[in-house]
N, C-alpha and C positions, 0 to 999 in steps of 0.2 A: 812524074809530074814535072813540067818544065820549069816551074818557079821554085821547086824544092831545092835544098842544098844537094850538091853533086854526090857526096858520100858522107857517111857518118863516121867520125873518128872512133877507132877502137882502142888504140894505145894511149897511155896518159900523155905522152909527148904531143900526139896529134890533137888530143882534147885541149891541151894547153894552148896550142897554136890557134885552134878555133876560138877559144876564149879571148885570146889577144886580138884576133881579127875582129870579132864581134864588138869588143870594147872600143877598138879604133873606129869601127863603123858607127857606133853610137855617138862618139865624139864628133866625127866628121858630119854626120847627118844633123846633129844639133847645131853645128856652126854654119853649115852650107845648105841645109835643106835638101830637097830632092835633086838639086844640081850636083850633089856630091858624086864623085866618080870612084870606080874601083881602084884606079891608079892612086888617087889621093888616100884612099883607105889603106891600101897596101903600104904606101909610104908611111902613113901614121903608125901602122902596126909593125913597121920595120921588117916586112917580109917581101919577097918578090911577088910580082903580079901572078906568076905561075903558081906559087904556093897558094895564094888566095883562090885562084881558079880551080885548084884541086878540090876545094870544098864548096865554093860558091861560084856558079857559072856567070852570074851577073848580080847587079845590086838588088834586083827584086828578091833573089834568094836570101840575100843579107837581111832585107827588110822582113821577110817572112820569119827567119830565125829569131830576129830581135823581137818581133811581135809575139812569137810563141813563148819566148822567155818571159816577156812581160805578163802574158796571160797565166803562165805557171806561177809567177810571183804573186799575182792577184789571187789565184786559187789558194795559195798558202796563207796569204794575209786574211782572206775570208774565213778560213778554218780557224786561225788564231782568234779572230774577232768573235766568231760564233762561240768558241769556248769561253772567252772572256765575258760575253753577255750572258751565257748560261750560268756562269759562276756568280756574277754580281747582280744580275737582274735590275738594272737601273730603270728609272722612269723614261717615258717616251722622248722627252727633249734631250736628255743625256744620251739615250740610245742613238738618236738621230745624229747628235754631235760626234759620237764615236764612229759611227758609220761614215759620215762625211769626212772626218779626219783620215780614216783609213783609205778611203777612195782617193782623196786629194794627195795623200802621202805617197801613193803609188805613182803620181804624175808630177810631183813637186820638182824633182830634179829633171833637167833636160826637157823642158816643155817644147822646144823646137823639134826634138826627136819624136815626141809623142804626136805632135801635129803631123809630121811626115808619116808616121806609122798609121795614123787614123785615116789619112787621105790616100795613101799610096801602097799599103801592104796588099799583095795579091790575095784575092778572095778564093783560095783553094778550098775544096770541100772539107779538108781536115781543119783548116784555120777557122772556117765558118762554124763548124761543129764545136770547136773548142770555145769560141766566143759565145755561142748559144748556151753551152753548158755552164759557163761562168755566169751569164745573165740569169739563167734558171736557178742556179744555186743562190745567187744574191736575192732573187725574188722570193725564193722559199724561205730564206732567213728573215727577210723583211716581213713576209706574211705572218710568220710565227711571232715576231716581235710586235707587230700591229695587234694581233689577237691578244697577246699577253698584256699589252698596255691599254686594251679597250679602244683601239683606234681603227681607222680604215673603213668605217661604214659597214654595210651588209656583206661586202665581198672583199675580204682582206687580200685574196690572191690577185684580184683585178687592181686594187689600189697599189699593191706591191709591184706589179708589172708596170703600172703607170709611173711609179717612182723610179724604177730602175732605168727605164728608157728616157725619162725626162732628165734624170741626172747624167746619163751617158751623153746625151746630146748637148746639154748645157756645159758640161765639163770640157768636152772635146771641141766644141764650136765657139765657146765664149770665154771660158774661165782659165784655160791653160796659161800658166805663168803668173796668174794674179795672186797676190798675197791673200786676198779676201775669198779665195775659192772655197775654202771650208765653210766659212760663214754664209756665203751665198748659197751653197748647196744645202746647208742646214735650213735656211729660210725656205727654200723651194720645197724641201721634203716636209717641213712642218705645215706649209700652206696646202700641200696636196694630200694630207692625211687627216681626214675629218675625225672629230672627237666623238666617240660613241657610235651607235648604230643609227643609220639614216633610214627614213621612210618607215 
């Protein structure tokens, strides 16, 4: 895949180098947006451009690796949240608040980077599948919480899918970097989750 990293590091030293390069890339994309260059990223990482190119042939590969790391972190956070909700079983409004806080928490730092990732990450089959799996996992969690709390109308799965995609679009297109993002998402989710069964 031409947008994928050139090679995967096997030794700890190589993994450390990749981590340093990706952290530098995150910082430079945050400051400079899509105009960031691999030269600037290598300079920020204090590595040669040749070292960077050993692992990342161009900045699309860097974006793809950063996006994959973000999706992995989101999967871990969703698993933690699912366990927390199962243990505490809060009411719907508190549940929504916790979900909104978890989602916005993943995007709170470096909103400029997240905007670049959302708009410019290559849509490889693997990345698309990883994002789809995350959306499906979040929708399944939401559907279960909707049913538990007596919300979502006659079709909790449909309502959950609507919530996931409304929140995704609102967060990435409107709310990145806003202090009120969690409250705004909470309001959206409450408005889109009808009380009880409909029809």
